[in-house]
C-alpha positions as CSV (number, residue, x, y, z in Angstrom):
1,X,-53.8,-58.4,5.7
2,X,-57.2,-58.8,7.3
3,X,-57.0,-55.2,8.7
4,X,-55.9,-53.9,5.3
5,X,-58.9,-55.6,3.6
6,X,-61.2,-53.8,6.1
7,X,-59.5,-50.4,5.5
8,X,-58.6,-50.5,1.8
9,X,-61.2,-51.3,-0.9
10,X,-58.7,-51.0,-3.7
11,X,-57.1,-54.5,-4.2
12,X,-53.9,-53.0,-5.7
13,X,-53.2,-51.2,-2.4
14,X,-53.8,-54.1,-0.1
15,X,-50.2,-55.3,0.2
16,X,-48.8,-51.8,0.9
17,X,-51.6,-51.1,3.4
18,X,-50.8,-54.4,5.2
19,X,-47.1,-53.6,5.3
20,X,-47.8,-50.1,6.8
21,X,-50.0,-51.7,9.4
22,X,-47.4,-54.3,10.3
23,X,-44.6,-51.7,10.5
24,X,-46.6,-49.1,12.5
25,X,-48.1,-51.5,15.0
26,X,-45.1,-53.7,15.5
27,X,-47.2,-56.8,15.2
28,X,-44.7,-58.6,12.9
29,X,-41.9,-58.0,15.4
30,X,-44.1,-59.4,18.2
31,X,-45.0,-62.5,16.2
32,X,-41.3,-63.1,15.5
33,X,-40.4,-62.7,19.1
34,X,-43.1,-65.1,20.2
35,X,-41.9,-67.6,17.6
36,X,-38.3,-67.3,19.0
37,X,-39.5,-67.6,22.6
38,X,-41.4,-70.8,21.8
39,X,-38.5,-72.2,19.8
40,X,-36.0,-71.4,22.6
41,X,-38.1,-72.0,25.8
42,X,-41.2,-73.8,24.5
43,X,-40.5,-77.0,26.4
44,X,-39.8,-75.2,29.7
45,X,-43.0,-73.0,29.4
46,X,-45.0,-76.0,28.3
47,X,-44.1,-78.0,31.4
48,X,-45.6,-75.3,33.5
49,X,-48.4,-74.1,31.3
50,X,-49.2,-76.3,28.3
51,X,-52.4,-74.4,27.5
52,X,-50.5,-71.2,27.2
53,X,-48.0,-72.7,24.7
54,X,-50.9,-74.3,22.8
55,X,-52.7,-70.9,22.5
56,X,-49.5,-69.2,21.4
57,X,-48.8,-71.8,18.7
58,X,-52.4,-71.6,17.5
59,X,-52.2,-67.8,17.3
60,X,-48.9,-68.1,15.3
61,X,-50.5,-70.5,12.9
62,X,-53.5,-68.4,12.4
63,X,-51.6,-65.1,11.8
64,X,-48.6,-66.6,10.0
65,X,-50.8,-68.0,7.3
66,X,-51.9,-64.5,6.2
67,X,-48.7,-62.5,6.8
68,X,-45.9,-63.5,4.4
69,X,-42.5,-62.7,5.9
70,X,-40.2,-60.2,4.3
71,X,-36.4,-60.4,4.1
72,X,-34.6,-58.1,6.4
């Protein structure tokens, strides 16, 4: 959504521009994969690199707040 706001000045097009960016860049898929990895292996990864898991969780919180999920 932040990228769409930078690109698109017409508020009525913001959502569709954001969806195009998500689809074309694959960012939404990467975020979902990262969420799944943390959910499945977060404890294992955290035991070896707690700062990495903390950074991943912080990034997910930051970007998930602005990117509403769509049903597949």
